[in-house]
C-alpha positions in Angstrom: 9.8 5.4 -94.5 8.0 6.4 -91.2 6.9 4.2 -88.4 3.3 3.7 -89.7 4.6 2.7 -93.2 7.1 0.3 -91.6 4.3 -1.3 -89.6 2.1 -1.6 -92.7 5.0 -3.1 -94.6 5.5 -5.7 -91.9 1.8 -6.6 -91.9 1.8 -7.0 -95.7 4.9 -9.3 -95.7 3.3 -11.5 -93.0 0.2 -11.9 -95.2 2.2 -12.7 -98.3 3.4 -16.3 -98.0 5.6 -18.2 -100.4 2.9 -20.6 -101.6 1.2 -19.7 -104.9 -2.5 -19.8 -105.6 -3.7 -22.1 -108.4 -6.1 -19.4 -109.7 -3.5 -17.3 -111.6 -4.9 -15.2 -114.5 -2.5 -15.8 -117.4 -1.8 -12.5 -119.3 0.2 -12.1 -122.5 2.1 -8.8 -123.0 3.9 -7.8 -126.2 7.5 -6.6 -125.9 7.7 -2.8 -125.8 4.0 -2.3 -125.2 2.2 -1.0 -122.2 0.3 -3.4 -119.9 -2.4 -2.6 -117.4 -3.6 -5.0 -114.7 -6.9 -4.4 -113.0 -8.0 -5.4 -109.5 -11.5 -4.8 -108.2 -12.8 -5.6 -104.7 -16.0 -5.1 -102.9 -15.7 -4.6 -99.2 -17.2 -2.8 -96.2 -16.6 0.9 -96.0 -13.5 1.5 -93.9 -11.0 4.2 -93.6 -8.3 1.6 -92.8 -8.4 -0.2 -96.2 -5.0 -1.0 -97.6 -4.3 -2.2 -101.2 -0.9 -3.6 -101.9 0.7 -4.5 -105.2 3.7 -7.0 -105.2 5.8 -8.6 -107.9 7.8 -11.8 -108.1 10.2 -12.3 -111.0 9.7 -15.4 -113.2 13.3 -16.5 -112.6 13.0 -16.5 -108.8 13.1 -19.8 -107.0 9.5 -20.6 -106.0 10.7 -22.3 -102.8 12.5 -19.1 -101.8 10.1 -16.7 -103.3 11.1 -13.0 -103.1 8.2 -10.6 -103.4 9.0 -7.1 -104.4 6.5 -4.4 -103.1 5.4 -2.0 -105.8 2.6 0.1 -104.3 0.9 0.7 -101.0 -2.4 2.3 -101.9 -1.3 5.1 -104.2 2.2 5.4 -102.8 5.1 4.0 -104.9 7.5 1.7 -103.0 9.9 1.8 -105.9 10.3 5.5 -106.6 13.3 5.0 -108.9 11.2 2.7 -111.2 9.3 5.3 -113.3 7.8 2.7 -115.6 5.2 1.8 -113.0 2.1 3.9 -112.4 -1.1 3.4 -110.4 -4.7 4.5 -110.7 -7.3 4.1 -107.9 -11.0 4.6 -107.8 -13.5 4.2 -104.9 -17.2 3.9 -105.6 -19.9 3.8 -103.0 -22.4 0.9 -103.6 -24.7 1.4 -100.6 -24.4 2.5 -97.0 -22.3 -0.5 -96.1 -20.2 -1.6 -99.1 -17.9 0.2 -101.5 -16.0 -1.0 -104.6 -12.2 -0.5 -104.7 -10.6 -0.5 -108.2 -6.9 -0.2 -108.8 -5.0 -0.4 -112.1 -1.3 -1.1 -112.2 0.3 0.0 -115.5 3.7 -1.1 -116.8 5.2 1.0 -119.5 7.3 -0.5 -122.3 7.3 -4.1 -121.1 10.5 -6.1 -121.3 11.4 -9.7 -120.6 12.4 -8.8 -117.1 8.7 -7.9 -116.3 7.7 -11.6 -116.6 6.4 -13.1 -113.4 3.6 -13.0 -110.8 1.8 -9.8 -109.8 -0.4 -9.9 -106.7 -3.0 -7.3 -105.8 -4.0 -7.6 -102.1 -6.8 -5.9 -100.2 -6.0 -5.9 -96.5 -9.0 -5.2 -94.2 -11.0 -7.4 -91.8 -10.9 -10.0 -94.6 -7.9 -10.3 -96.9 -8.6 -10.7 -100.6 -6.3 -11.0 -103.5 -5.9 -11.4 -107.2 -2.9 -12.9 -109.0 -1.7 -12.3 -112.5 0.9 -14.4 -114.3 2.5 -12.2 -117.0 4.2 -13.7 -120.0 6.1 -11.4 -122.4 6.2 -12.4 -126.1 7.9 -10.8 -129.1 4.8 -10.2 -131.3 1.3 -11.3 -132.3 0.2 -11.0 -135.9 -2.6 -12.0 -138.1 -2.3 -12.8 -141.9 -3.5 -11.9 -144.4 -4.1 -8.3 -143.4 -7.2 -8.0 -145.6 -9.3 -10.4 -147.6 -12.0 -9.6 -150.3 -14.6 -12.1 -151.5 -15.3 -11.7 -155.3 -18.7 -10.4 -156.1 -19.5 -13.3 -158.4 -18.8 -16.0 -155.8 -21.7 -18.3 -155.1 -22.1 -21.4 -153.0 -19.7 -22.4 -150.3 -16.7 -20.1 -149.8 -13.7 -20.7 -147.5 -11.1 -18.5 -145.9 -7.8 -19.4 -144.3 -6.4 -17.1 -141.6 -3.2 -17.4 -139.6 -2.5 -16.1 -136.1 1.2 -16.1 -135.4 2.6 -15.6 -131.9 6.4 -15.2 -131.7 8.1 -16.1 -128.5 11.8 -16.2 -127.9 11.5 -18.4 -124.8 12.3 -21.8 -126.2 11.2 -23.7 -123.1 7.5 -22.6 -123.5 5.6 -24.9 -125.8 2.1 -23.8 -125.1 0.1 -20.6 -125.6 -3.7 -20.1 -125.7 -4.9 -18.5 -128.9 -8.7 -17.9 -129.5 -10.6 -17.0 -132.6 -13.8 -14.8 -132.9 -16.1 -14.0 -135.8 -18.5 -11.1 -135.5 -18.1 -11.2 -131.7 -18.8 -15.0 -131.6 -16.2 -17.3 -130.2 -15.1 -19.9 -132.8 -13.9 -23.5 -132.3 -14.3 -26.9 -133.7 -16.7 -27.8 -130.8 -18.8 -24.6 -131.1 -19.2 -24.1 -134.8 -19.5 -26.7 -137.6 -18.2 -24.0 -140.0 -14.8 -23.6 -138.3 -11.7 -25.8 -138.0 -8.7 -24.7 -136.1 -5.2 -26.2 -136.7 -2.3 -25.5 -134.4 1.4 -25.7 -135.3 4.5 -25.1 -133.2 8.0 -24.1 -134.6 11.1 -23.2 -132.7 10.0 -19.6 -131.9 6.4 -19.4 -133.2 3.0 -20.7 -132.2 0.6 -20.7 -135.2 -3.1 -21.1 -135.0 -4.8 -21.5 -138.4 -8.5 -20.8 -138.8 -10.4 -22.5 -141.7 -13.9 -21.1 -142.0 -16.5 -21.9 -144.6 -20.0 -20.9 -145.5 -22.1 -18.7 -147.8 -20.1 -15.6 -148.8 -22.4 -13.3 -146.8 -22.0 -15.4 -143.7 -18.2 -15.7 -144.1 -17.8 -11.9 -144.4 -17.2 -9.9 -141.2 -14.7 -9.1 -138.6 -12.3 -11.8 -137.4 -10.2 -11.6 -134.2 -7.3 -13.7 -132.9 -6.7 -13.3 -129.3 -4.0 -14.2 -126.7 -5.4 -12.4 -123.7 -5.4 -9.5 -123.5 -3.8 -9.0 -127.0 -6.0 -8.9 -130.0 -5.5 -8.7 -133.7 -8.2 -7.9 -136.3 -9.0 -8.6 -140.0 -12.0 -7.7 -142.0 -13.3 -10.1 -144.7 -15.4 -8.1 -147.1 -17.6 -8.6 -150.1 -16.1 -6.9 -153.1 -18.9 -5.6 -155.2 -16.4 -4.4 -157.9 -14.8 -7.7 -158.6 -14.8 -9.1 -162.1 -14.7 -12.8 -163.3 -11.0 -12.3 -164.0 -10.2 -11.0 -160.5 -6.9 -12.1 -158.9 -8.5 -12.3 -155.4 -7.1 -15.3 -153.4 -9.5 -18.0 -152.5 -8.9 -20.9 -150.0 -10.8 -24.2 -149.9 -10.8 -27.1 -147.6 -12.9 -30.2 -147.0 
């Protein structure tokens, strides 16, 4: 590392203090998958702009926080760690301002990748974004497919389960959201939807109960634990007969 890099390193460490911001963006990653974190800043055009990525492991003592530098602009500060990669883009907005975009990608995420990731833009005015990354085992939606019989009339109800598996027994809360045809669902936002949550030793289950006319119930459903998403299509089966074995679910 040359003198300039050492000086920049020193400046970065000074700006990174042990206190944590309250505006962490919670991100869920699935074990073995790839995760990308995006930072975008608008700032005055300057040749001296520095963007720094740092990481703090979830097991570190917050009072004695240890920040691990990952990237300085496009330069890797952990060359032996090949799972990390960076993409950067600079876009001119006008004569004065430009947009800096940087994407940090982690390949094949493991439990050891849990923690805080900070993206800092160092210029005349320091700006930063913070991500809190959680690693889960899996996110699934059941059933995988659901068909509505063609002869179904009146009110029809579906029951869908979103199952998040997490081996960390100390975590008792995850945010899971439901969408229907790109519209967010919830007991407060839709009188046709009811969401029930259940927690087991290693699973968080969100059950969506949705009712309405068959044509209104049909469509694409999504369960989401940001940024993970799972999909299911509920379709009208024009070929069903009165003796069809299709599953139907009802609730009051």
